[in-house]
C-alpha positions as CSV (number, residue, x, y, z in Angstrom):
1,X,56.6,132.1,146.5
2,X,59.4,130.1,144.1
3,X,59.6,133.3,141.3
4,X,58.3,136.5,141.7
5,X,56.5,136.4,138.1
6,X,54.2,134.2,139.6
7,X,52.7,137.3,141.5
8,X,53.1,139.7,138.9
9,X,54.5,140.1,134.9
10,X,56.1,143.1,135.8
11,X,55.7,145.8,138.8
12,X,57.1,143.4,141.4
13,X,58.9,146.5,143.1
14,X,55.2,148.2,143.3
15,X,54.2,145.5,145.4
16,X,56.5,144.9,147.4
17,X,56.7,148.7,148.8
18,X,53.2,148.2,149.2
19,X,53.0,144.7,151.2
20,X,56.1,146.6,153.3
21,X,54.3,149.4,154.4
22,X,51.4,147.2,155.3
23,X,53.6,145.3,157.2
24,X,53.9,142.1,155.0
25,X,57.2,140.5,153.3
26,X,57.3,139.2,150.1
27,X,59.9,136.2,150.2
28,X,60.8,135.2,146.7
29,X,62.8,131.6,146.5
30,X,64.6,131.6,143.3
31,X,65.1,135.6,142.9
32,X,67.5,136.4,140.1
33,X,70.7,138.4,140.9
34,X,70.9,140.0,137.7
35,X,69.1,143.3,137.5
36,X,69.8,143.1,133.7
37,X,67.9,140.1,133.3
38,X,64.6,141.0,135.4
39,X,64.6,144.1,133.1
40,X,64.9,141.7,129.9
41,X,62.3,139.3,131.7
42,X,59.7,142.4,132.3
43,X,60.0,144.1,128.8
44,X,58.9,140.4,127.5
45,X,56.6,140.1,130.1
46,X,54.9,143.7,128.6
47,X,55.2,142.9,124.9
48,X,53.7,139.5,125.4
49,X,50.7,141.1,127.3
50,X,50.1,143.7,124.6
51,X,50.2,140.8,121.6
52,X,47.8,138.7,123.5
53,X,45.2,141.5,123.6
54,X,45.8,142.8,120.3
55,X,45.2,138.9,119.1
56,X,42.2,138.8,121.2
57,X,40.8,141.8,119.6
58,X,41.6,140.7,116.3
59,X,39.9,137.6,117.1
60,X,36.7,139.1,118.7
61,X,36.6,141.3,115.5
62,X,36.5,138.1,113.4
63,X,34.1,136.7,115.4
64,X,31.7,139.6,115.0
65,X,32.2,139.4,111.8
66,X,31.0,136.2,110.9
67,X,27.9,136.8,113.6
68,X,27.0,139.5,111.0
69,X,27.8,137.6,107.8
70,X,25.1,135.2,109.4
71,X,22.3,137.0,110.2
72,X,22.5,139.1,106.9
73,X,22.0,135.4,105.2
74,X,19.3,134.3,107.8
75,X,17.7,137.8,107.0
76,X,17.6,137.0,103.2
77,X,16.0,133.9,103.8
């Protein structure tokens, strides 16, 4: 793969060990040479993932509230 984040956003090393135990190898073409950059990228990816979940829950809640309001309006009619 070209970049390791194409396989997973974080936890790449766990997958690498798992594949190696199975006799396979993951080859990354553009591997970062700086561990600090890798750590920061992992951190940003985790925060992004949790934010997406949070906003998804909020959107879902708003849709549910809207649906309930429409059902109440129909019930009154």
